[in-house]
N, C-alpha and C positions, 0 to 999 in steps of 0.2 A: 529280595537280595536288591543292595543297595546300585543304585547307576549313577561314576558317575558324569555329569551334564555334560554336552558340549558347548561348547563357545559360542556360537548359535545359540542356545535356551539359555544363556546367564545372563538375568539378568542384570548384570553389574555391566556387563558385553554391551545387552542393547541397548542400555541408555546414555554408557559410552559412543554408543553408535549414533545416534540421535541427536545428540550435543554435536559431534564431532560433522553433521549434513547441517545441523542451523546453524554452525560455527562458517562453517565454509562457502555455505549462502550467502553471509551478511559478510564474507568478506568478496564475496565477487563480484555482489551487492556493489559494495564500496570504491572495489576497483570500478568499474563497466558508469560507477555516479561522477567519473573528477571530478567534472564541473564543479557539480555541488559540496562533494567533499571537501573539495579546495576553497570553493567560499566558509564553508564553516569550520578549517581548520584558519583558515588565514584572513578572519575581516571580524573586526569584531562587531557586538551585535547592537548595531543603533542604525534608528531611521533612517539616517545618510544611507546608511547599501543596501537598503529594501531594493532600490531596482539591482541589481548585484545579484542578492540574495533567488528572487524573483525570474531573472533573465535566468542562470543555473540551475534553477530548479525546475523548469521545461525537458530538463534532459532526468527528471526520475521515473516519467511515467515506463516506460520501457521498461527500466531495470525493476520497478516496484513488483511490474504485471510477468517478467521473468519471473522476478521471487515467487510468488505467490503461484505460475506453476510448477516450480519445483518446490512447495509448499502439498502442492497436487497430486501431484504423482507420487513423494512420499506417502499421503496418507491412504492412496489407491493401492500402492505395492507393498508395503511396509518398508522398502528402502531402495536409494536410490543411489546413482552415483553424480554425488553434486556440482562440481565441478563442469563434464561432459556435460550434465544434461541442461543447467543453467543458460551453458553458449548457446545453448538447440535454443530453449526456449525464446532466449533474448534475441534471433534475429527469425525464429518462427513471428514473432506478437510485437517487434520493436516499432513498424508501423501502428498496427494500429493502438499498440499498449499508450503512444503516442496520441494518435491522435480523441481515446477517450481520456488521456491527464489535457485534455485541453480544456477543455469541458469544467473540469473541476481547477485549473492554473489557473485559469481567466473567471471564475465565477472568484474565486478569492480574491485575486488579483483584485477587479472591481470592489469589492465588499470591503476590505481594507485601505486603499487608498481613499472609499468615499468613509467611513469610519471617522480615518485622522483628518477627515477633510472636516465632516457636518458635528466631529467632537469637536474642533476650535467655535463651534458658534453657538450665537445663545440659542438655546433650547433646542441645538441638532443635538438633541443625545437621544429626542422622540422615535428620529425617525433611524438610529444605529437597530433596534432587532430585524428591521429590515432587511440591513447589508447582514447580519452574523445567519438570516434564515437563507438568504442566497446562496453562503460559501457551504453552510452544511450543504442544502440538496446538491448543489454543484458538486462537493465532493462525496456525498452517498452515491450519487450517480458514477462515477472515474472508479469508483470500489465494484461496484455491482457492476459496472461493462468487464472489467476484468474480470471480476470473479466464472461471471456468465461466457465470456470469451472462452476465460480456459476450461471451464465443463462439455463447452460446447465447440472443439478449435473448430468444426468446419462452419460454424452459423455465419451469415450476412453479419454487416455488420448493422442494418437495420432491423435484425431481427434482434440478434444482442441492445441495441437500443434501445427499443421497444421493450420489452423484457425487463431490463433495466431499470427504464420512468418508472413502468407500472409499479415495482416491488420498491420504490425510493419513495416512494407517491403514498401506494399501500400499508407498507410495514415503517411506518415511520419511525419506529421509536426503535429500529435495528438503524436505518438511518442513522439518528441522531451517537447512537450508540458507536456505530463504526467508526463515525466522525470524530467523535469525543476518544478513541483508542486512538486512531490516526496523526492528531492534531497533538496526544499524546507522546509518541516518536517520537514526530519532528524536534517536538519540543527537546525531548531527553537527547535528542542527537545535534539541535540546536544549543543548550545548555554543558551537557554532557556528553562531548562527542567522543571519552578516553573510552567511554562504557556504552556508550547509543549507536554507536553504529556497530562494536564486536555483539551487541546482545540484543538491542532491541526488533532490529527491522522485521526479524525469523518470527522473533513471540510476538509483538503487537496484530504483524500482516494473519500471524497464523489462528490467532481471536477472530479477525476480519475475518477469516476462509471459515470460521466454523460460524461468528454467523449469519455469513451471508450463505451457506448451509443449509441455513432455521427458516428461509425464506419462503423455498419452496423443494422441498426436497425432492430428488430423483428428473429437477425442473431439464427439458430437452427443446431445446428449440429449433424448427427448421427455416 
């Protein structure tokens, strides 16, 4: 006898719920990253505005880590109250999210500044790969730190940094891929903010999360 599917078993309702969770996660990120959101919406993409962009981007660490924690909870439990959990994760991981992000933020700052400087010098292009590598390694390290801390919330900072650095260097191809995804996410947020803020953060961070999960399955730090 045909049994009418329940609401929670309907694949279309599930997909709508998943889209709802991801969309609200992006909205929460947009609200809590207000300085960076305002800089993207109000400032033109111009080298003269780089100091303002970098200063505002400093606040991105806690909000991105909170969104990563939301994605982790969603994957583990299959459902989550996005707004309540996001702000709970933000309070829990704000300090460490900022600390880990300082690594990538400073690496990108040094890399971009030196690339602009050396690109204007004769034969300066020969040193550009070094600064690109610096940006890739430091950004990947920040992403891995966020992931391992979210997966092991009780782990100490030194343990997280150690395991994150190990896999950043050992699994360099994942590091490169995650950095490209992160750069693409930021580029879309800058170039197409009307779509970039509402659609890309949870999507690209979700891909980064899945890639980090392949670094070492069921990794536990002590």
